N, C-alpha and C positions, 0 to 999 in steps of 0.2 A: 502494500499500499505506500501511495505516495505521501509523505509527511507534510502536513499542511500547518505552519508554524504560525502560533498566535502573535499579534502583534504587541511589543512591549509597552506596559501600562504603568503610568506614575500617579501616585494618588498623595494627597496631603492628608487624607481622613486617616488616623489611625486604624489598622485593621490587621490583625494577626489571624494567617490562614495557613494552619499546618496540615498540609496534605501526607506528612508522614512517610516520604518515600525517600529512597536512597538517593543521596546527591550523585552526579549533578541532575536538577530537575529538567533541564534541558534536553536530557536524554531518555524522559520518560513520557508516558501518554496516560492523560486523565481523560476519561469519558465523564462528560457531565450530564445528567439528566434534567432536561429543560423543558418545564410545563408552560413557560411563556410568562410567568410571573416575576416579580422583582427579586424574589429570593432566589431563585435558580438562576437568574440572570446574574446577580451579584456572584453566585458561586463560579459561574463559569469567567467572570471577569477576575477573579481572585487566581483562578486557575491558570488564566492567562497570563496573570501578572507574575507567576511563580517561574515562567520560563518554559514549562513543559509544553509538549504539544496537546492541544485541546480538540476534543471532539464531541458536539452537542448532539444529543438522541432525544426526540421526542416521540412519544408514544400518542397517535390519537385514538382516543378512547371510545368516542362516540361520533354521530353523524355531524353535519355542518349545518343543521337546522336551528330552530329557536335557541336550543341550549348553547349553540357554539357563539351565539351573538349576545348571550347574557353576560352582563357585568357579574364579574366574581366566578365565573365558570373556570375550567382549566382543561388543557389537553384537548381542545376542539379547535374550529377553524381560525378565530382571530388569535388565538393563544399560540398557535403553530406558526402564524405569521410575525408574531412578536417575538418568538424564539429565534426564528430564521434572521429577524432584523439585528437582533443582538449579536449573533454569530457573525453576521456580515459586518457590522460595526467593529468588533473585536478581532475580526480576521482568522476565524477558524471554520472547519466544517462542520455541517450540520445535516442529520438524516431524520427523516421521518419514518416511522414503521407504525404499520396499522394493526392496531390490536382490538379493534371495536368488537369483533365477533366473540373474542376470548373474555373481554370485560364484560360483555353482556352476560354470558354463560356463568362467569366464576364469581362476578359481584352485583350487577343488576337483578338477575334472575333469583339469585340467593338472597339479596335485600327484600324481594317481594315474598320469597317463601318464608322467610323468617318472621315477618309480619303476620303472615296467614297462620303460622304456627303459635301465635301468641307470644312472641319473643321480640325483644328489642334490639335489632341488629347494628352493627359498627361497619359500614361499608368501606372505610377509610382503612382499617386494619387489613379487612380481605383483601383490598387492592394491594396495600404494601406488601402482603404475604405472597401473591400471586404475581399479578401483572407488572407491578414496578419494580419489587426487588428479585423475584424469581426471574421474570422475562428479561429485564434490564440487565441483571447479572450477567446471564448467559451472552445476550448482545454485547456487553462490554467485553466480555472474555473473548468473544469471536473477533472483536476490534483490536485484540491484542494489547488492551489496556493495563495499565499498572494497578488502577483504582476506579472505581466508580463513585463520583461526588455527588450528593443532592444538597437541596435546600432545606431539608428539614432541621428544626432546632432541638437538636439533641448532641451530646458531645461523646466522641470516642476517646477513650483514655487506656494509655497502655499500663497495665498493672502488671504484678509480679509473674502472673500466669497467662499474660497475653492481652488481646484487646478487651476492654468492658465498654458497656454502654451507659452514659449517666445523663441525668437530666440537663437540660439547657441553663446556662448562666441567667437568661432572661425568663423568670418564671411565668410571665404573662404569655410567652411563644413556646414555652416547653412542650415538645410533642412526644416524648418518651412513651406516655400511654399507648400511643397509636402505633409504635414500632416493639412492642413486646416480643412480637412473634419473629423478630430478626435472629437468624440462626448464627453459631460462632463462625461457621464458614461465610456466611454473607458479611458478618461484622468484620472479619479480616481484610476484606476486600472494599468494605465501605467507607467513604470519608465523608464528615459532617461540619465543613469549614464554618457555618453560621453558629454553632451550638456555644460558641464564647463570645458571639457579639449581641447587642441589644439590635431590637428592629429599627430604631431611629438611625443606628450607625449604618444599617445597611442599606436604607433608603437614602442617606447621604452620599454613600459611595456610588449609588446608581445615579443620583443626580450630578454628582462631579463629573463623572464619566458621560453624561449627557445621553443616558440610556432612556429610550421612550417609554418603557415600563416603570420608571421611578416613583411615578405618582399612581399606578395602577392598584386599584383596591384588591386586598387580599382575597382569595378564594373562599368560599364558603366551605363547610366540612363535607357535604353531601353535594358534590359538583354536579352530578348529572340530573338532579332534581330541579326543574324548572320553579323558580321563585320560591322554594322551599316548601311546595307542596307536594310532600311525598305521597300523601294519601290517593291523590289523582293519578300518580305513576302506579302503585300498586293496584288499585282499581282496575287500570287499563291491562295490566299484565295478568291480574288474578280477579276476574270480576265477582268471584264468590266472597272475596275480601269484605264486601259492604253487607254481608248478610246480617240481618238483626239477631238479637239474643237477650237473655236475662241479666240482670243486674241484680246479683245476689249478696247480702250481707254475708259476714263470715257466721254468722249464728244460723244461717241456713233460710234466712226469710227473702223471699223474693221482693226486691224494691221497685222494680220498673223494667224498661226496655233500653238496651244500648244500640247504637247506630251502627255496629260493626267493630270487631276487636282492633282493627288498624287505627281507632281514634283515640285509643287508650294505651299507657304504660305504666308500669308499676311505680307508685310513688305519687302519681297524678292526683291533684285535688280538684283543680277547675275542670269543668266540662262534664262531669257526672251527672249535673242536674237532678239531684234527688234531695228534695227539702224535707222539712219536718223531723230531723233527727236531733237527739240531745247532744251530740258530737259532731264534728266535720268529718266527712268521709274521704277516703283515700283508695286507689286502686291497690289492692294488695296483691292479687293473683289475676291472671287471665288463662282461663280453662279453655284451649281450643278445642278440644274432644266434645265437649259439651256446649261451646259456643257461648261460654258465660263470662262475665266480668265480675270478680269477687271484689268486695269492697269492704271498709271497715275503718274504725278509728287509728289514729297514727300509730298507737303501740303495737297494733296487729301487723306494722311494718318490720317491726323488730326481727332482724334475723342474726342467728347464733352461728352460721357456718355456711359454705356454699360448696358444691361438687363441682371441680374443674374438669374440662375436656380438652383435648387437644394442647395439653401443656407444652410449652417450650421453656427449657432453663438454660441459663447462660452461667449459672453458679449453682452449686448445691445449696437447697434450702432447707434440707432436713435438720431438725433440731437448732436452728438459728432464729433469733428474733427478727421479723419482717415488718414491713408497712405495707399494707395493700391497699391499692387504688380501686376502687369498683366501679368507678363512672369517670369520665373524662375530666369532670369538674368537681369531684369528690376531694376531700382532704383525705391523704392517706392516713390509714389506722392500723394500730398494733394487732398483729396476727400470729399465727404458726401454721405451718403445712404438716397434715400426716396423711400420707398417700396421695389420693386424689381430693382430699378434704382441706378447704381453707377454713380454720377455725378463728373466729374474732375474739379478741380480749374482752371487747364489750359490744352489746348488741349494735348492728350496724343497720341503717336504715335506707329504703329504696334501691335494694340489691335486686336487679332484674336479669333473669336468664337471656342469653342473647349477648349480654354486655361482657368486657373482658374484666377480669381480675388481674392487675399489675402488680408485682411484687417489688419492693425496694430495699435494698440493706439498711437495717434499722441504724446502724450506727453511723454510716456516711449521710443517709437519707437521699442520696442522689444516684447510688448505683443500682441500675436495673437488673434485678436477678432472674427475670423471666415472667412468666404469668400463663392464663389459660381463659378459656371460654366459661363463663357461669352456665353450668347445665341445670342446676335445681339449687334450690336453698332450704335451709332448716329454719323453722321459725323460734324465735327465742323464747316465746310463751306458746308451748303445745297446745294449751287450751283454745288458742283462737283458731 
């Protein structure tokens, strides 16, 4: 392959980007996953600044229709053009690979099926597990890369036993929860140059370089859902998702009728539309087999343990204190692991099957030990 060298870049903005490659970097090749947003564009700029050969790769994940034009999307029409414009400005090669079919099969269809099963899915993790890290990993290897760099806000730290995954310096941008399924083999090859930077610094770098994406809004969590209306997408793919059913109190009393399981998630309070109760009602469980939404007082949400499936461990978690994060916005809570059970030190609330439980080292508070998918939960009060 002909070597396409990136242009030299000079920056006044302080920015450390350690790609952790053997010197000299000018003899190394970095593949950058480019979504068309400001984060991956700055990663590409920092890679070019290092003197290494840079190749940008963008995966087209869905069609060029309405979703491709929506502000806050990624990996579609305008985003591909933005990624290409950045590559042209910085002077390196850029490739686009069509992965729409695989993305639909492994992410979008599963997203719909999870809602139909009464679970609360996290498509971003599934995308990282499959299309992004697995497929891009192989593409980068095929291109002869020394590493694959992405714009995720997470840190790769070299520890005594090799590469470790740590939370980002900027807590508001940390994406470690969504990367728990990263394998050790992938982590050895991946680089995350933005993990040590604040988002404001990243945008300043983009502005200083005159990149057209400097002011581009961040993509939303579920990039393939138009205007955040996931229920419409699920109904389109699975019409039966709108089937009505009973709203049942945890004591067995039928309270009313719900408008379809896809409109509810565990821990939800608003939208239940049942009045006349002595206490506020929350969604406690979703029974897909019976088509029921089970509701109850907040104490009925308390969970003592969860069973994990598809676990991925980056370190041994047996017998060590851990902090478990059971939702992307949840505060990590003390816990321990026994087999496939995650046991909380104190009752945890709003734990939903389909979400991930991500474990962090309790001593450092930043190292990702791995995690798994929440398959089932155990009520703290068995009488509920």
